[in-house]
Every structure is written in structure tokens, then in C-alpha cells.
mmCIF file as Biopython writes it, N, C-alpha, C and O atoms, coordinates in Angstrom:
data_model
#
loop_
_atom_site.group_PDB
_atom_site.id
_atom_site.type_symbol
_atom_site.label_atom_id
_atom_site.label_alt_id
_atom_site.label_comp_id
_atom_site.label_asym_id
_atom_site.label_entity_id
_atom_site.label_seq_id
_atom_site.pdbx_PDB_ins_code
_atom_site.Cartn_x
_atom_site.Cartn_y
_atom_site.Cartn_z
_atom_site.occupancy
_atom_site.B_iso_or_equiv
_atom_site.auth_seq_id
_atom_site.auth_asym_id
_atom_site.pdbx_PDB_model_num
ATOM 1   N N  . MET A ? 1  ? 102.034 98.035  89.500 1.0 0.0 1  A 1 
ATOM 2   C CA . MET A ? 1  ? 100.782 98.684  89.824 1.0 0.0 1  A 1 
ATOM 3   C C  . MET A ? 1  ? 100.796 99.100  91.284 1.0 0.0 1  A 1 
ATOM 4   O O  . MET A ? 1  ? 101.382 98.439  92.142 1.0 0.0 1  A 1 
ATOM 5   N N  . ARG A ? 2  ? 100.131 100.217 91.534 1.0 0.0 2  A 1 
ATOM 6   C CA . ARG A ? 2  ? 99.942  100.700 92.907 1.0 0.0 2  A 1 
ATOM 7   C C  . ARG A ? 2  ? 98.462  101.003 93.095 1.0 0.0 2  A 1 
ATOM 8   O O  . ARG A ? 2  ? 97.869  101.766 92.331 1.0 0.0 2  A 1 
ATOM 9   N N  . LEU A ? 3  ? 97.882  100.405 94.107 1.0 0.0 3  A 1 
ATOM 10  C CA . LEU A ? 3  ? 96.463  100.604 94.394 1.0 0.0 3  A 1 
ATOM 11  C C  . LEU A ? 3  ? 96.315  101.534 95.582 1.0 0.0 3  A 1 
ATOM 12  O O  . LEU A ? 3  ? 96.837  101.263 96.663 1.0 0.0 3  A 1 
ATOM 13  N N  . GLY A ? 4  ? 95.598  102.636 95.379 1.0 0.0 4  A 1 
ATOM 14  C CA . GLY A ? 4  ? 95.281  103.567 96.459 1.0 0.0 4  A 1 
ATOM 15  C C  . GLY A ? 4  ? 93.806  103.449 96.802 1.0 0.0 4  A 1 
ATOM 16  O O  . GLY A ? 4  ? 93.111  102.569 96.293 1.0 0.0 4  A 1 
ATOM 17  N N  . GLU A ? 5  ? 93.334  104.329 97.659 1.0 0.0 5  A 1 
ATOM 18  C CA . GLU A ? 5  ? 91.935  104.268 98.084 1.0 0.0 5  A 1 
ATOM 19  C C  . GLU A ? 5  ? 90.970  104.509 96.919 1.0 0.0 5  A 1 
ATOM 20  O O  . GLU A ? 5  ? 90.000  103.770 96.751 1.0 0.0 5  A 1 
ATOM 21  N N  . ASP A ? 6  ? 91.234  105.534 96.126 1.0 0.0 6  A 1 
ATOM 22  C CA . ASP A ? 6  ? 90.372  105.865 94.988 1.0 0.0 6  A 1 
ATOM 23  C C  . ASP A ? 6  ? 91.150  105.948 93.683 1.0 0.0 6  A 1 
ATOM 24  O O  . ASP A ? 6  ? 90.690  106.570 92.725 1.0 0.0 6  A 1 
ATOM 25  N N  . SER A ? 7  ? 92.326  105.327 93.637 1.0 0.0 7  A 1 
ATOM 26  C CA . SER A ? 7  ? 93.125  105.392 92.415 1.0 0.0 7  A 1 
ATOM 27  C C  . SER A ? 7  ? 93.947  104.121 92.230 1.0 0.0 7  A 1 
ATOM 28  O O  . SER A ? 7  ? 94.277  103.417 93.184 1.0 0.0 7  A 1 
ATOM 29  N N  . LEU A ? 8  ? 94.255  103.865 90.992 1.0 0.0 8  A 1 
ATOM 30  C CA . LEU A ? 8  ? 95.098  102.740 90.602 1.0 0.0 8  A 1 
ATOM 31  C C  . LEU A ? 8  ? 96.122  103.290 89.625 1.0 0.0 8  A 1 
ATOM 32  O O  . LEU A ? 8  ? 95.754  103.875 88.606 1.0 0.0 8  A 1 
ATOM 33  N N  . THR A ? 9  ? 97.398  103.112 89.920 1.0 0.0 9  A 1 
ATOM 34  C CA . THR A ? 9  ? 98.455  103.628 89.066 1.0 0.0 9  A 1 
ATOM 35  C C  . THR A ? 9  ? 99.169  102.477 88.389 1.0 0.0 9  A 1 
ATOM 36  O O  . THR A ? 9  ? 99.639  101.546 89.043 1.0 0.0 9  A 1 
ATOM 37  N N  . LEU A ? 10 ? 99.244  102.554 87.069 1.0 0.0 10 A 1 
ATOM 38  C CA . LEU A ? 10 ? 99.971  101.565 86.277 1.0 0.0 10 A 1 
ATOM 39  C C  . LEU A ? 10 ? 101.282 102.215 85.848 1.0 0.0 10 A 1 
ATOM 40  O O  . LEU A ? 10 ? 101.273 103.311 85.287 1.0 0.0 10 A 1 
ATOM 41  N N  . VAL A ? 11 ? 102.401 101.558 86.102 1.0 0.0 11 A 1 
ATOM 42  C CA . VAL A ? 11 ? 103.711 102.124 85.821 1.0 0.0 11 A 1 
ATOM 43  C C  . VAL A ? 11 ? 104.317 101.410 84.621 1.0 0.0 11 A 1 
ATOM 44  O O  . VAL A ? 11 ? 104.487 100.191 84.620 1.0 0.0 11 A 1 
ATOM 45  N N  . PHE A ? 12 ? 104.642 102.207 83.593 1.0 0.0 12 A 1 
ATOM 46  C CA . PHE A ? 12 ? 105.293 101.695 82.392 1.0 0.0 12 A 1 
ATOM 47  C C  . PHE A ? 12 ? 106.648 102.374 82.258 1.0 0.0 12 A 1 
ATOM 48  O O  . PHE A ? 12 ? 106.955 103.284 83.028 1.0 0.0 12 A 1 
ATOM 49  N N  . ALA A ? 13 ? 107.453 101.960 81.314 1.0 0.0 13 A 1 
ATOM 50  C CA . ALA A ? 13 ? 108.801 102.516 81.142 1.0 0.0 13 A 1 
ATOM 51  C C  . ALA A ? 13 ? 108.774 104.018 80.863 1.0 0.0 13 A 1 
ATOM 52  O O  . ALA A ? 13 ? 109.606 104.754 81.393 1.0 0.0 13 A 1 
ATOM 53  N N  . THR A ? 14 ? 107.842 104.480 80.047 1.0 0.0 14 A 1 
ATOM 54  C CA . THR A ? 14 ? 107.823 105.892 79.656 1.0 0.0 14 A 1 
ATOM 55  C C  . THR A ? 14 ? 106.680 106.694 80.258 1.0 0.0 14 A 1 
ATOM 56  O O  . THR A ? 14 ? 106.705 107.924 80.209 1.0 0.0 14 A 1 
ATOM 57  N N  . ASP A ? 15 ? 105.679 106.027 80.824 1.0 0.0 15 A 1 
ATOM 58  C CA . ASP A ? 15 ? 104.498 106.723 81.336 1.0 0.0 15 A 1 
ATOM 59  C C  . ASP A ? 15 ? 103.960 106.056 82.591 1.0 0.0 15 A 1 
ATOM 60  O O  . ASP A ? 15 ? 104.242 104.892 82.876 1.0 0.0 15 A 1 
ATOM 61  N N  . GLU A ? 16 ? 103.179 106.830 83.330 1.0 0.0 16 A 1 
ATOM 62  C CA . GLU A ? 16 ? 102.340 106.288 84.392 1.0 0.0 16 A 1 
ATOM 63  C C  . GLU A ? 16 ? 100.904 106.603 84.009 1.0 0.0 16 A 1 
ATOM 64  O O  . GLU A ? 16 ? 100.605 107.700 83.537 1.0 0.0 16 A 1 
ATOM 65  N N  . VAL A ? 17 ? 100.023 105.644 84.212 1.0 0.0 17 A 1 
ATOM 66  C CA . VAL A ? 17 ? 98.608  105.836 83.927 1.0 0.0 17 A 1 
ATOM 67  C C  . VAL A ? 17 ? 97.868  105.755 85.251 1.0 0.0 17 A 1 
ATOM 68  O O  . VAL A ? 17 ? 97.921  104.743 85.949 1.0 0.0 17 A 1 
ATOM 69  N N  . VAL A ? 18 ? 97.175  106.841 85.587 1.0 0.0 18 A 1 
ATOM 70  C CA . VAL A ? 18 ? 96.444  106.919 86.851 1.0 0.0 18 A 1 
ATOM 71  C C  . VAL A ? 18 ? 94.955  106.793 86.545 1.0 0.0 18 A 1 
ATOM 72  O O  . VAL A ? 18 ? 94.392  107.588 85.792 1.0 0.0 18 A 1 
ATOM 73  N N  . ILE A ? 19 ? 94.337  105.793 87.135 1.0 0.0 19 A 1 
ATOM 74  C CA . ILE A ? 19 ? 92.910  105.552 86.972 1.0 0.0 19 A 1 
ATOM 75  C C  . ILE A ? 19 ? 92.234  105.935 88.285 1.0 0.0 19 A 1 
ATOM 76  O O  . ILE A ? 19 ? 92.587  105.423 89.348 1.0 0.0 19 A 1 
ATOM 77  N N  . ALA A ? 20 ? 91.259  106.839 88.202 1.0 0.0 20 A 1 
ATOM 78  C CA . ALA A ? 20 ? 90.529  107.282 89.394 1.0 0.0 20 A 1 
ATOM 79  C C  . ALA A ? 20 ? 89.103  106.767 89.325 1.0 0.0 20 A 1 
ATOM 80  O O  . ALA A ? 20 ? 88.495  106.749 88.255 1.0 0.0 20 A 1 
ATOM 81  N N  . GLY A ? 21 ? 88.569  106.348 90.463 1.0 0.0 21 A 1 
ATOM 82  C CA . GLY A ? 21 ? 87.198  105.861 90.493 1.0 0.0 21 A 1 
ATOM 83  C C  . GLY A ? 21 ? 86.911  105.113 91.776 1.0 0.0 21 A 1 
ATOM 84  O O  . GLY A ? 21 ? 87.531  105.361 92.810 1.0 0.0 21 A 1 
ATOM 85  N N  . ARG A ? 22 ? 85.963  104.195 91.696 1.0 0.0 22 A 1 
ATOM 86  C CA . ARG A ? 22 ? 85.611  103.390 92.876 1.0 0.0 22 A 1 
ATOM 87  C C  . ARG A ? 22 ? 85.582  101.918 92.483 1.0 0.0 22 A 1 
ATOM 88  O O  . ARG A ? 22 ? 85.396  101.577 91.315 1.0 0.0 22 A 1 
ATOM 89  N N  . GLY A ? 23 ? 85.768  101.052 93.476 1.0 0.0 23 A 1 
ATOM 90  C CA . GLY A ? 23 ? 85.764  99.620  93.220 1.0 0.0 23 A 1 
ATOM 91  C C  . GLY A ? 23 ? 86.981  99.161  92.433 1.0 0.0 23 A 1 
ATOM 92  O O  . GLY A ? 23 ? 86.919  98.163  91.715 1.0 0.0 23 A 1 
ATOM 93  N N  . LEU A ? 24 ? 88.080  99.879  92.562 1.0 0.0 24 A 1 
ATOM 94  C CA . LEU A ? 24 ? 89.258  99.607  91.730 1.0 0.0 24 A 1 
ATOM 95  C C  . LEU A ? 24 ? 90.012  98.351  92.139 1.0 0.0 24 A 1 
ATOM 96  O O  . LEU A ? 24 ? 90.852  97.863  91.383 1.0 0.0 24 A 1 
ATOM 97  N N  . HIS A ? 25 ? 89.728  97.823  93.321 1.0 0.0 25 A 1 
ATOM 98  C CA . HIS A ? 25 ? 90.398  96.585  93.731 1.0 0.0 25 A 1 
ATOM 99  C C  . HIS A ? 25 ? 90.048  95.448  92.771 1.0 0.0 25 A 1 
ATOM 100 O O  . HIS A ? 25 ? 90.910  94.640  92.426 1.0 0.0 25 A 1 
ATOM 101 N N  . ALA A ? 26 ? 88.803  95.384  92.343 1.0 0.0 26 A 1 
ATOM 102 C CA . ALA A ? 26 ? 88.393  94.347  91.379 1.0 0.0 26 A 1 
ATOM 103 C C  . ALA A ? 26 ? 89.136  94.521  90.058 1.0 0.0 26 A 1 
ATOM 104 O O  . ALA A ? 26 ? 89.580  93.539  89.463 1.0 0.0 26 A 1 
ATOM 105 N N  . LEU A ? 27 ? 89.274  95.761  89.596 1.0 0.0 27 A 1 
ATOM 106 C CA . LEU A ? 27 ? 90.030  96.024  88.367 1.0 0.0 27 A 1 
ATOM 107 C C  . LEU A ? 27 ? 91.488  95.627  88.553 1.0 0.0 27 A 1 
ATOM 108 O O  . LEU A ? 27 ? 92.089  95.030  87.660 1.0 0.0 27 A 1 
ATOM 109 N N  . TYR A ? 28 ? 92.058  95.957  89.708 1.0 0.0 28 A 1 
ATOM 110 C CA . TYR A ? 28 ? 93.438  95.584  90.029 1.0 0.0 28 A 1 
ATOM 111 C C  . TYR A ? 28 ? 93.644  94.069  89.903 1.0 0.0 28 A 1 
ATOM 112 O O  . TYR A ? 28 ? 94.619  93.618  89.302 1.0 0.0 28 A 1 
ATOM 113 N N  . LEU A ? 29 ? 92.728  93.297  90.468 1.0 0.0 29 A 1 
ATOM 114 C CA . LEU A ? 29 ? 92.842  91.834  90.410 1.0 0.0 29 A 1 
ATOM 115 C C  . LEU A ? 29 ? 92.765  91.315  88.971 1.0 0.0 29 A 1 
ATOM 116 O O  . LEU A ? 29 ? 93.523  90.424  88.587 1.0 0.0 29 A 1 
ATOM 117 N N  . HIS A ? 30 ? 91.855  91.872  88.186 1.0 0.0 30 A 1 
ATOM 118 C CA . HIS A ? 30 ? 91.722  91.443  86.789 1.0 0.0 30 A 1 
ATOM 119 C C  . HIS A ? 30 ? 92.942  91.840  85.964 1.0 0.0 30 A 1 
ATOM 120 O O  . HIS A ? 30 ? 93.376  91.081  85.097 1.0 0.0 30 A 1 
ATOM 121 N N  . LEU A ? 31 ? 93.497  93.019  86.226 1.0 0.0 31 A 1 
ATOM 122 C CA . LEU A ? 31 ? 94.712  93.427  85.528 1.0 0.0 31 A 1 
ATOM 123 C C  . LEU A ? 31 ? 95.885  92.515  85.899 1.0 0.0 31 A 1 
ATOM 124 O O  . LEU A ? 31 ? 96.673  92.132  85.035 1.0 0.0 31 A 1 
ATOM 125 N N  . ALA A ? 32 ? 95.996  92.174  87.172 1.0 0.0 32 A 1 
ATOM 126 C CA . ALA A ? 32 ? 97.068  91.289  87.617 1.0 0.0 32 A 1 
ATOM 127 C C  . ALA A ? 32 ? 96.975  89.915  86.956 1.0 0.0 32 A 1 
ATOM 128 O O  . ALA A ? 32 ? 97.993  89.286  86.667 1.0 0.0 32 A 1 
ATOM 129 N N  . ASP A ? 33 ? 95.747  89.456  86.720 1.0 0.0 33 A 1 
ATOM 130 C CA . ASP A ? 33 ? 95.537  88.163  86.053 1.0 0.0 33 A 1 
ATOM 131 C C  . ASP A ? 33 ? 95.539  88.283  84.528 1.0 0.0 33 A 1 
ATOM 132 O O  . ASP A ? 33 ? 95.318  87.299  83.822 1.0 0.0 33 A 1 
ATOM 133 N N  . GLN A ? 34 ? 95.792  89.505  84.021 1.0 0.0 34 A 1 
ATOM 134 C CA . GLN A ? 34 ? 95.823  89.788  82.578 1.0 0.0 34 A 1 
ATOM 135 C C  . GLN A ? 34 ? 94.507  89.387  81.902 1.0 0.0 34 A 1 
ATOM 136 O O  . GLN A ? 34 ? 94.507  88.770  80.837 1.0 0.0 34 A 1 
ATOM 137 N N  . LYS A ? 35 ? 93.394  89.747  82.538 1.0 0.0 35 A 1 
ATOM 138 C CA . LYS A ? 35 ? 92.070  89.416  82.023 1.0 0.0 35 A 1 
ATOM 139 C C  . LYS A ? 35 ? 91.315  90.654  81.533 1.0 0.0 35 A 1 
ATOM 140 O O  . LYS A ? 35 ? 90.099  90.602  81.348 1.0 0.0 35 A 1 
ATOM 141 N N  . VAL A ? 36 ? 92.019  91.753  81.324 1.0 0.0 36 A 1 
ATOM 142 C CA . VAL A ? 36 ? 91.383  93.002  80.905 1.0 0.0 36 A 1 
ATOM 143 C C  . VAL A ? 36 ? 91.826  93.329  79.485 1.0 0.0 36 A 1 
ATOM 144 O O  . VAL A ? 36 ? 93.021  93.360  79.193 1.0 0.0 36 A 1 
ATOM 145 N N  . GLN A ? 37 ? 90.859  93.572  78.604 1.0 0.0 37 A 1 
ATOM 146 C CA . GLN A ? 37 ? 91.174  93.949  77.234 1.0 0.0 37 A 1 
ATOM 147 C C  . GLN A ? 37 ? 91.262  95.460  77.083 1.0 0.0 37 A 1 
ATOM 148 O O  . GLN A ? 37 ? 92.104  95.962  76.338 1.0 0.0 37 A 1 
ATOM 149 N N  . ARG A ? 38 ? 90.398  96.187  77.785 1.0 0.0 38 A 1 
ATOM 150 C CA . ARG A ? 38 ? 90.428  97.647  77.718 1.0 0.0 38 A 1 
ATOM 151 C C  . ARG A ? 38 ? 89.728  98.238  78.928 1.0 0.0 38 A 1 
ATOM 152 O O  . ARG A ? 38 ? 88.905  97.595  79.581 1.0 0.0 38 A 1 
ATOM 153 N N  . VAL A ? 39 ? 90.084  99.485  79.202 1.0 0.0 39 A 1 
ATOM 154 C CA . VAL A ? 39 ? 89.481  100.240 80.292 1.0 0.0 39 A 1 
ATOM 155 C C  . VAL A ? 39 ? 89.124  101.606 79.716 1.0 0.0 39 A 1 
ATOM 156 O O  . VAL A ? 39 ? 89.948  102.230 79.046 1.0 0.0 39 A 1 
ATOM 157 N N  . HIS A ? 40 ? 87.918  102.070 79.967 1.0 0.0 40 A 1 
ATOM 158 C CA . HIS A ? 40 ? 87.552  103.409 79.505 1.0 0.0 40 A 1 
ATOM 159 C C  . HIS A ? 40 ? 86.860  104.160 80.631 1.0 0.0 40 A 1 
ATOM 160 O O  . HIS A ? 40 ? 86.187  103.576 81.480 1.0 0.0 40 A 1 
ATOM 161 N N  . GLU A ? 41 ? 87.048  105.472 80.608 1.0 0.0 41 A 1 
ATOM 162 C CA . GLU A ? 41 ? 86.453  106.279 81.669 1.0 0.0 41 A 1 
ATOM 163 C C  . GLU A ? 41 ? 84.992  106.558 81.358 1.0 0.0 41 A 1 
ATOM 164 O O  . GLU A ? 41 ? 84.594  106.701 80.202 1.0 0.0 41 A 1 
ATOM 165 N N  . GLN A ? 42 ? 84.207  106.631 82.424 1.0 0.0 42 A 1 
ATOM 166 C CA . GLN A ? 42 ? 82.787  106.903 82.300 1.0 0.0 42 A 1 
ATOM 167 C C  . GLN A ? 42 ? 82.478  108.363 82.617 1.0 0.0 42 A 1 
ATOM 168 O O  . GLN A ? 42 ? 81.407  108.864 82.277 1.0 0.0 42 A 1 
ATOM 169 N N  . GLY A ? 43 ? 83.407  109.030 83.258 1.0 0.0 43 A 1 
ATOM 170 C CA . GLY A ? 43 ? 83.263  110.452 83.529 1.0 0.0 43 A 1 
ATOM 171 C C  . GLY A ? 43 ? 82.563  110.749 84.836 1.0 0.0 43 A 1 
ATOM 172 O O  . GLY A ? 43 ? 81.733  109.976 85.315 1.0 0.0 43 A 1 
ATOM 173 N N  . GLU A ? 44 ? 82.918  111.883 85.396 1.0 0.0 44 A 1 
ATOM 174 C CA . GLU A ? 44 ? 82.383  112.311 86.690 1.0 0.0 44 A 1 
ATOM 175 C C  . GLU A ? 44 ? 80.863  112.489 86.630 1.0 0.0 44 A 1 
ATOM 176 O O  . GLU A ? 44 ? 80.165  112.276 87.622 1.0 0.0 44 A 1 
ATOM 177 N N  . ARG A ? 45 ? 80.375  112.873 85.487 1.0 0.0 45 A 1 
ATOM 178 C CA . ARG A ? 45 ? 78.943  113.148 85.301 1.0 0.0 45 A 1 
ATOM 179 C C  . ARG A ? 45 ? 78.058  111.949 85.667 1.0 0.0 45 A 1 
ATOM 180 O O  . ARG A ? 45 ? 76.937  112.129 86.141 1.0 0.0 45 A 1 
ATOM 181 N N  . TYR A ? 46 ? 78.558  110.732 85.449 1.0 0.0 46 A 1 
ATOM 182 C CA . TYR A ? 46 ? 77.759  109.530 85.668 1.0 0.0 46 A 1 
ATOM 183 C C  . TYR A ? 46 ? 78.050  108.837 86.999 1.0 0.0 46 A 1 
ATOM 184 O O  . TYR A ? 46 ? 77.501  107.769 87.269 1.0 0.0 46 A 1 
ATOM 185 N N  . ARG A ? 47 ? 78.899  109.424 87.823 1.0 0.0 47 A 1 
ATOM 186 C CA . ARG A ? 47 ? 79.315  108.792 89.082 1.0 0.0 47 A 1 
ATOM 187 C C  . ARG A ? 47 ? 78.123  108.424 89.968 1.0 0.0 47 A 1 
ATOM 188 O O  . ARG A ? 47 ? 78.055  107.302 90.471 1.0 0.0 47 A 1 
ATOM 189 N N  . GLU A ? 48 ? 77.205  109.333 90.161 1.0 0.0 48 A 1 
ATOM 190 C CA . GLU A ? 48 ? 76.071  109.083 91.059 1.0 0.0 48 A 1 
ATOM 191 C C  . GLU A ? 48 ? 75.007  108.188 90.414 1.0 0.0 48 A 1 
ATOM 192 O O  . GLU A ? 48 ? 74.245  107.532 91.124 1.0 0.0 48 A 1 
ATOM 193 N N  . LEU A ? 49 ? 74.949  108.156 89.102 1.0 0.0 49 A 1 
ATOM 194 C CA . LEU A ? 49 ? 73.948  107.354 88.403 1.0 0.0 49 A 1 
ATOM 195 C C  . LEU A ? 49 ? 74.321  105.885 88.306 1.0 0.0 49 A 1 
ATOM 196 O O  . LEU A ? 49 ? 73.448  105.017 88.286 1.0 0.0 49 A 1 
ATOM 197 N N  . SER A ? 50 ? 75.610  105.610 88.246 1.0 0.0 50 A 1 
ATOM 198 C CA . SER A ? 50 ? 76.081  104.244 88.042 1.0 0.0 50 A 1 
ATOM 199 C C  . SER A ? 50 ? 75.930  103.412 89.307 1.0 0.0 50 A 1 
ATOM 200 O O  . SER A ? 50 ? 76.301  103.839 90.401 1.0 0.0 50 A 1 
ATOM 201 N N  . GLU A ? 51 ? 75.381  102.222 89.134 1.0 0.0 51 A 1 
ATOM 202 C CA . GLU A ? 51 ? 75.282  101.274 90.244 1.0 0.0 51 A 1 
ATOM 203 C C  . GLU A ? 51 ? 76.290  100.138 90.089 1.0 0.0 51 A 1 
ATOM 204 O O  . GLU A ? 51 ? 76.274  99.177  90.859 1.0 0.0 51 A 1 
ATOM 205 N N  . ALA A ? 52 ? 77.164  100.252 89.093 1.0 0.0 52 A 1 
ATOM 206 C CA . ALA A ? 52 ? 78.170  99.232  88.843 1.0 0.0 52 A 1 
ATOM 207 C C  . ALA A ? 52 ? 79.170  99.199  89.998 1.0 0.0 52 A 1 
ATOM 208 O O  . ALA A ? 52 ? 79.480  100.243 90.573 1.0 0.0 52 A 1 
ATOM 209 N N  . PRO A ? 53 ? 79.677  98.017  90.346 1.0 0.0 53 A 1 
ATOM 210 C CA . PRO A ? 53 ? 80.649  97.932  91.441 1.0 0.0 53 A 1 
ATOM 211 C C  . PRO A ? 53 ? 81.985  98.619  91.118 1.0 0.0 53 A 1 
ATOM 212 O O  . PRO A ? 53 ? 82.678  99.094  92.017 1.0 0.0 53 A 1 
ATOM 213 N N  . VAL A ? 54 ? 82.334  98.664  89.832 1.0 0.0 54 A 1 
ATOM 214 C CA . VAL A ? 54 ? 83.561  99.343  89.402 1.0 0.0 54 A 1 
ATOM 215 C C  . VAL A ? 54 ? 83.143  100.534 88.547 1.0 0.0 54 A 1 
ATOM 216 O O  . VAL A ? 54 ? 82.368  100.389 87.602 1.0 0.0 54 A 1 
ATOM 217 N N  . PHE A ? 55 ? 83.661  101.709 88.886 1.0 0.0 55 A 1 
ATOM 218 C CA . PHE A ? 55 ? 83.354  102.918 88.134 1.0 0.0 55 A 1 
ATOM 219 C C  . PHE A ? 55 ? 84.645  103.664 87.864 1.0 0.0 55 A 1 
ATOM 220 O O  . PHE A ? 55 ? 85.372  104.011 88.795 1.0 0.0 55 A 1 
ATOM 221 N N  . ILE A ? 56 ? 84.934  103.913 86.597 1.0 0.0 56 A 1 
ATOM 222 C CA . ILE A ? 56 ? 86.145  104.635 86.199 1.0 0.0 56 A 1 
ATOM 223 C C  . ILE A ? 56 ? 85.751  106.080 85.914 1.0 0.0 56 A 1 
ATOM 224 O O  . ILE A ? 56 ? 85.097  106.373 84.912 1.0 0.0 56 A 1 
ATOM 225 N N  . GLU A ? 57 ? 86.154  106.971 86.799 1.0 0.0 57 A 1 
ATOM 226 C CA . GLU A ? 57 ? 85.820  108.382 86.639 1.0 0.0 57 A 1 
ATOM 227 C C  . GLU A ? 57 ? 86.771  109.081 85.675 1.0 0.0 57 A 1 
ATOM 228 O O  . GLU A ? 57 ? 86.340  109.877 84.840 1.0 0.0 57 A 1 
ATOM 229 N N  . LYS A ? 58 ? 88.068  108.783 85.790 1.0 0.0 58 A 1 
ATOM 230 C CA . LYS A ? 58 ? 89.058  109.508 84.990 1.0 0.0 58 A 1 
ATOM 231 C C  . LYS A ? 58 ? 90.291  108.642 84.767 1.0 0.0 58 A 1 
ATOM 232 O O  . LYS A ? 58 ? 90.705  107.888 85.648 1.0 0.0 58 A 1 
ATOM 233 N N  . ILE A ? 59 ? 90.868  108.761 83.578 1.0 0.0 59 A 1 
ATOM 234 C CA . ILE A ? 59 ? 92.138  108.101 83.261 1.0 0.0 59 A 1 
ATOM 235 C C  . ILE A ? 59 ? 93.101  109.194 82.809 1.0 0.0 59 A 1 
ATOM 236 O O  . ILE A ? 59 ? 92.796  109.976 81.909 1.0 0.0 59 A 1 
ATOM 237 N N  . GLU A ? 60 ? 94.264  109.235 83.446 1.0 0.0 60 A 1 
ATOM 238 C CA . GLU A ? 60 ? 95.242  110.269 83.135 1.0 0.0 60 A 1 
ATOM 239 C C  . GLU A ? 60 ? 96.602  109.635 82.842 1.0 0.0 60 A 1 
ATOM 240 O O  . GLU A ? 60 ? 97.081  108.783 83.591 1.0 0.0 60 A 1 
ATOM 241 N N  . ARG A ? 61 ? 97.209  110.065 81.745 1.0 0.0 61 A 1 
ATOM 242 C CA . ARG A ? 61 ? 98.538  109.573 81.355 1.0 0.0 61 A 1 
ATOM 243 C C  . ARG A ? 61 ? 99.564  110.631 81.728 1.0 0.0 61 A 1 
ATOM 244 O O  . ARG A ? 61 ? 99.458  111.790 81.326 1.0 0.0 61 A 1 
ATOM 245 N N  . LEU A ? 62 ? 100.565 110.211 82.506 1.0 0.0 62 A 1 
ATOM 246 C CA . LEU A ? 62 ? 101.610 111.126 82.960 1.0 0.0 62 A 1 
ATOM 247 C C  . LEU A ? 62 ? 102.953 110.623 82.450 1.0 0.0 62 A 1 
ATOM 248 O O  . LEU A ? 62 ? 103.367 109.524 82.818 1.0 0.0 62 A 1 
ATOM 249 N N  . PRO A ? 63 ? 103.649 111.393 81.612 1.0 0.0 63 A 1 
ATOM 250 C CA . PRO A ? 63 ? 104.970 110.974 81.147 1.0 0.0 63 A 1 
ATOM 251 C C  . PRO A ? 63 ? 105.956 110.879 82.307 1.0 0.0 63 A 1 
ATOM 252 O O  . PRO A ? 63 ? 105.966 111.733 83.194 1.0 0.0 63 A 1 
ATOM 253 N N  . ARG A ? 64 ? 106.777 109.847 82.295 1.0 0.0 64 A 1 
ATOM 254 C CA . ARG A ? 64 ? 107.819 109.689 83.313 1.0 0.0 64 A 1 
ATOM 255 C C  . ARG A ? 64 ? 109.078 110.376 82.822 1.0 0.0 64 A 1 
ATOM 256 O O  . ARG A ? 64 ? 109.359 110.376 81.623 1.0 0.0 64 A 1 
ATOM 257 N N  . PRO A ? 65 ? 109.831 110.956 83.726 1.0 0.0 65 A 1 
ATOM 258 C CA . PRO A ? 65 ? 111.085 111.605 83.296 1.0 0.0 65 A 1 
ATOM 259 C C  . PRO A ? 65 ? 112.086 110.566 82.785 1.0 0.0 65 A 1 
ATOM 260 O O  . PRO A ? 65 ? 112.251 109.499 83.376 1.0 0.0 65 A 1 
ATOM 261 N N  . LEU A ? 66 ? 112.734 110.892 81.701 1.0 0.0 66 A 1 
ATOM 262 C CA . LEU A ? 66 ? 113.750 109.998 81.148 1.0 0.0 66 A 1 
ATOM 263 C C  . LEU A ? 66 ? 115.058 110.231 81.896 1.0 0.0 66 A 1 
ATOM 264 O O  . LEU A ? 66 ? 115.488 111.370 82.079 1.0 0.0 66 A 1 
ATOM 265 N N  . VAL A ? 67 ? 115.674 109.153 82.317 1.0 0.0 67 A 1 
ATOM 266 C CA . VAL A ? 67 ? 116.914 109.246 83.099 1.0 0.0 67 A 1 
ATOM 267 C C  . VAL A ? 67 ? 118.085 108.907 82.225 1.0 0.0 67 A 1 
ATOM 268 O O  . VAL A ? 67 ? 119.226 108.924 82.687 1.0 0.0 67 A 1 
#
């Protein structure tokens, strides 16, 4: 995993999953402790309405090149 300012990247053998949002450090810690069952995006539309400490704006799956 790589944690950026507004993104969290999960690296798998065939794909990278980029999660964009706010408060992602808390999600990072829960993922590291394997305490997360699922993550779903809430969408940009609800960004200003949400008062939750963690907000997932977008989840993007990027295929990794096969070597």
C-alpha cells in the first residue's frame, strides 16, 4: 500500500487500486490490520455533504503491465 495526501494505492499482482478521498489514513490503518470487509465509493456529489471522517470519492482499478 502507498498512502498519499488524498489517495491510497493498493498494489496487487495484476492490478493497482487507487482510492481517492479524505481521511484515508484511518482506512490505511484498518486495511493494514485486515479489519476491512469492503470499501465503496460515495461519489464526488456527496463530498461536501458528508461529515464522516473518512470519505471515499472514487475507486479506480488500473491493470499492471505483465512482465
